VEXMARTOR-435944 format. One record per residue: residue in three letters; y, z, x of N, C-alpha, C in turn. Coordinates in steps of 0.2 Angstrom, whole numbers, padded with zeros to 4 digits, always signed. Last residue first. Example, Ala and Ser with C-alpha at 12.3 -4.5 7.8 and 13.67 -1.06 7.14 Angstrom:
BEGIN
SER-0011+0035+0064-0005+0036+0068+0000+0039+0064;ALA-0028+0039+0066-0022+0039+0062-0016+0039+0066;
***
This chain:
BEGIN
ALA+0428+0377+0327+0423+0371+0328+0417+0374+0332;ARG+0438+0386+0326+0432+0387+0322+0427+0382+0323;ASP+0448+0380+0333+0446+0387+0335+0439+0388+0332;CYS+0451+0369+0326+0448+0368+0333+0445+0375+0335;GLU+0457+0374+0314+0450+0370+0314+0447+0370+0321;HIS+0468+0380+0320+0463+0384+0317+0456+0380+0316;LEU+0475+0369+0325+0473+0374+0330+0467+0378+0326;THR+0478+0363+0313+0474+0359+0318+0471+0364+0322;ALA+0486+0372+0307+0480+0370+0303+0475+0367+0308;PHE+0497+0373+0316+0493+0378+0315+0486+0376+0312;ALA+0507+0363+0317+0501+0362+0321+0496+0367+0320;PRO+0518+0368+0310+0515+0362+0307+0508+0361+0311;GLY+0518+0386+0308+0520+0380+0310+0516+0374+0309;ARG+0508+0401+0314+0513+0397+0310+0514+0390+0312;GLU+0501+0410+0322+0498+0407+0317+0502+0404+0312;ALA+0507+0414+0334+0508+0418+0328+0505+0415+0322;ILE+0505+0403+0342+0501+0409+0343+0501+0413+0337;LEU+0515+0394+0336+0508+0393+0335+0503+0399+0337;GLU+0527+0401+0339+0525+0400+0332+0518+0398+0332;VAL+0527+0400+0353+0526+0406+0350+0524+0406+0343;THR+0528+0386+0354+0522+0389+0357+0521+0396+0354;GLU+0540+0383+0349+0534+0380+0346+0528+0384+0348;PRO+0549+0390+0357+0548+0393+0350+0542+0390+0347;GLU+0542+0392+0374+0547+0389+0369+0545+0391+0362;SER+0541+0407+0383+0538+0402+0380+0543+0399+0375;GLY+0545+0419+0391+0549+0413+0391+0546+0407+0388;ALA+0538+0430+0389+0537+0426+0395+0541+0420+0396;ALA+0542+0434+0376+0545+0438+0382+0543+0434+0389;HIS+0534+0425+0369+0541+0425+0369+0544+0429+0375;ALA+0521+0430+0373+0523+0423+0375+0531+0422+0374;LEU+0521+0443+0367+0520+0442+0374+0523+0435+0377;ASP+0523+0439+0353+0528+0443+0357+0527+0443+0364;ALA+0511+0432+0352+0517+0429+0351+0523+0432+0354;GLY+0502+0443+0354+0502+0437+0358+0508+0433+0358;ILE+0504+0451+0343+0505+0453+0350+0506+0448+0355;GLN+0501+0442+0333+0508+0444+0333+0509+0447+0340;GLU+0487+0441+0336+0491+0435+0335+0499+0437+0336;HIS+0481+0454+0336+0482+0450+0342+0486+0444+0342;ASP+0478+0463+0327+0485+0461+0327+0486+0456+0333;HIS+0465+0466+0330+0466+0463+0324+0473+0460+0323;TYR+0467+0473+0342+0462+0467+0342+0464+0463+0335;LEU+0474+0484+0337+0477+0480+0342+0473+0473+0342;THR+0464+0490+0330+0470+0488+0326+0473+0483+0331;PHE+0455+0494+0340+0453+0489+0335+0459+0486+0331;ARG+0463+0503+0347+0461+0497+0350+0459+0492+0345;ARG+0466+0514+0337+0471+0510+0340+0469+0503+0343;GLY+0455+0514+0322+0458+0516+0328+0463+0511+0331;ARG+0449+0501+0313+0448+0509+0314+0450+0511+0321;ARG+0450+0488+0306+0455+0492+0309+0454+0500+0309;GLY+0433+0483+0306+0440+0482+0304+0444+0487+0308;PHE+0419+0482+0309+0422+0488+0306+0429+0488+0304;ALA+0417+0469+0314+0412+0472+0309+0416+0478+0305;THR+0427+0468+0324+0426+0462+0319+0422+0465+0313;ALA+0424+0479+0332+0431+0478+0328+0430+0473+0323;ALA+0411+0475+0337+0412+0481+0333+0419+0481+0329;VAL+0415+0464+0344+0410+0464+0339+0411+0469+0334;ARG+0423+0470+0353+0426+0465+0349+0421+0464+0343;GLY+0414+0478+0360+0420+0481+0357+0423+0476+0352;TRP+0406+0468+0366+0403+0472+0361+0409+0476+0357;THR+0416+0462+0375+0412+0458+0370+0410+0463+0364;GLY+0429+0473+0377+0425+0468+0379+0421+0465+0373;LEU+0447+0477+0374+0440+0477+0372+0436+0472+0375;GLY+0460+0478+0376+0456+0481+0381+0448+0481+0379;CYS+0471+0475+0369+0466+0479+0365+0461+0482+0370;GLU+0479+0465+0376+0482+0472+0375+0477+0477+0372;ILE+0472+0453+0376+0473+0457+0382+0475+0464+0381;LYS+0474+0447+0364+0468+0452+0365+0468+0455+0371;GLY+0485+0439+0365+0486+0446+0363+0480+0450+0363;VAL+0479+0426+0368+0482+0430+0373+0483+0438+0371;ASP+0474+0417+0360+0471+0423+0360+0474+0428+0365;HIS+0482+0405+0362+0481+0408+0355+0478+0415+0355;LEU+0485+0399+0373+0487+0406+0373+0486+0409+0366;LEU+0482+0385+0371+0479+0389+0377+0480+0396+0376;ALA+0490+0383+0360+0483+0383+0359+0479+0386+0365;GLY+0502+0384+0366+0501+0388+0361+0493+0388+0360;ALA+0501+0373+0375+0502+0380+0378+0500+0385+0373;ILE+0502+0363+0365+0496+0364+0369+0496+0371+0373;GLU+0515+0365+0361+0509+0366+0357+0503+0367+0360;ALA+0522+0361+0373+0523+0368+0370+0517+0369+0365;ARG+0518+0348+0374+0516+0353+0379+0516+0360+0377;THR+0514+0342+0358+0518+0343+0363+0515+0347+0369;ALA+0503+0330+0351+0504+0337+0352+0509+0337+0358;GLN+0498+0318+0346+0505+0319+0347+0507+0326+0349;PRO+0484+0320+0344+0487+0316+0350+0494+0317+0351;ARG+0475+0331+0339+0482+0330+0338+0485+0327+0344;ALA+0462+0331+0344+0463+0331+0337+0471+0330+0335;ALA+0464+0333+0358+0461+0327+0355+0462+0326+0348;ALA+0471+0345+0358+0474+0339+0361+0471+0333+0358;PHE+0460+0353+0352+0467+0353+0349+0471+0346+0351;ARG+0451+0352+0362+0449+0350+0355+0456+0349+0352;ARG+0458+0359+0372+0456+0352+0373+0454+0349+0366;ALA+0459+0371+0367+0465+0367+0368+0463+0360+0369;VAL+0446+0376+0366+0450+0375+0360+0456+0371+0361;ILE+0443+0376+0380+0439+0372+0375+0443+0371+0369;ALA+0453+0386+0384+0453+0379+0387+0449+0374+0382;SER+0449+0397+0378+0455+0394+0376+0456+0387+0379;HIS+0436+0399+0383+0436+0398+0376+0443+0394+0375;ARG+0440+0402+0397+0435+0397+0395+0436+0395+0388;ARG+0448+0414+0394+0451+0408+0397+0446+0401+0396;ASP+0438+0423+0389+0444+0420+0385+0447+0414+0387;GLN+0430+0424+0400+0427+0422+0394+0433+0419+0389;ASN+0439+0429+0410+0436+0423+0411+0433+0420+0404;SER+0453+0437+0401+0446+0437+0404+0444+0430+0405;MET+0471+0435+0405+0465+0434+0400+0458+0434+0404;ARG+0480+0433+0415+0478+0440+0413+0472+0440+0408;GLN+0482+0420+0415+0478+0422+0421+0476+0430+0420;TRP+0491+0419+0404+0484+0416+0404+0479+0418+0409;LEU+0502+0425+0409+0498+0428+0404+0491+0425+0404;ASP+0505+0416+0420+0504+0423+0421+0500+0426+0416;LEU+0508+0405+0412+0502+0405+0417+0500+0412+0419;GLU+0519+0409+0406+0513+0407+0402+0507+0408+0406;GLY+0528+0409+0416+0527+0415+0413+0521+0414+0409;PRO+0528+0394+0420+0526+0400+0425+0524+0407+0421;LEU+0520+0385+0407+0526+0387+0411+0524+0393+0415;LEU+0505+0374+0407+0509+0381+0406+0515+0382+0410;GLN+0498+0363+0410+0501+0363+0403+0505+0370+0402;SER+0492+0365+0422+0497+0359+0421+0501+0359+0415;VAL+0482+0374+0419+0488+0376+0423+0494+0371+0423;ALA+0473+0367+0412+0477+0372+0409+0483+0374+0413;TRP+0468+0358+0422+0472+0355+0417+0476+0361+0413;GLN+0463+0368+0431+0468+0364+0433+0472+0361+0427;GLU+0452+0373+0422+0458+0377+0425+0464+0373+0427;GLU+0445+0361+0421+0448+0364+0415+0454+0369+0417;ALA+0441+0359+0434+0445+0354+0431+0448+0357+0425;PRO+0433+0371+0437+0439+0370+0440+0444+0365+0437;GLU+0428+0380+0422+0427+0375+0427+0433+0373+0430;PRO+0433+0397+0420+0433+0390+0418+0431+0386+0424;PRO+0421+0410+0427+0428+0407+0426+0427+0400+0423;ARG+0408+0419+0420+0410+0414+0424+0417+0412+0422;SER+0402+0429+0412+0409+0430+0414+0411+0425+0419;SER+0394+0427+0397+0394+0425+0404+0402+0426+0406;LEU+0395+0431+0384+0391+0435+0388+0391+0433+0395;SER+0403+0422+0376+0406+0427+0380+0402+0432+0384;GLY+0394+0413+0371+0398+0411+0376+0402+0416+0380;PHE+0389+0421+0360+0385+0420+0366+0389+0417+0372;PHE+0401+0422+0353+0398+0428+0355+0394+0426+0361;ARG+0404+0409+0349+0409+0413+0353+0405+0419+0356;ALA+0393+0407+0341+0393+0403+0347+0398+0407+0352;ALA+0396+0417+0331+0390+0417+0335+0390+0413+0341;LEU+0408+0412+0326+0408+0418+0329+0401+0419+0333;HIS+0405+0400+0319+0408+0399+0325+0408+0406+0329;
***
């Protein structure tokens, strides 16, 4: 899945308009602000993962879908582009930015909490809760 994610991240095109519209319809105002801070590559990826998640978990709530859309939002704090993320993945927690990259789940959960997300959303971003196994599978597909 990392190879596919890498090649997908080489394009900076935004999500397709229909995907963007769907994502916007799933997010609270504060969540939308966070999602729009994400790079085009991350927003495209998050929409794909969230669509897979919604298909795999038909009973998913809006809050869970928001968690799927924001599962990588914490990466905005590390400021790493594609090659920096590759290096962080390869070399681990070396320095502040690589450490932030590796801690993106908790950072994202904290950002979502501060933005007014529901507990279910925050929990899913932090890789916890009953829907996390489904999200994890959808992220790795």
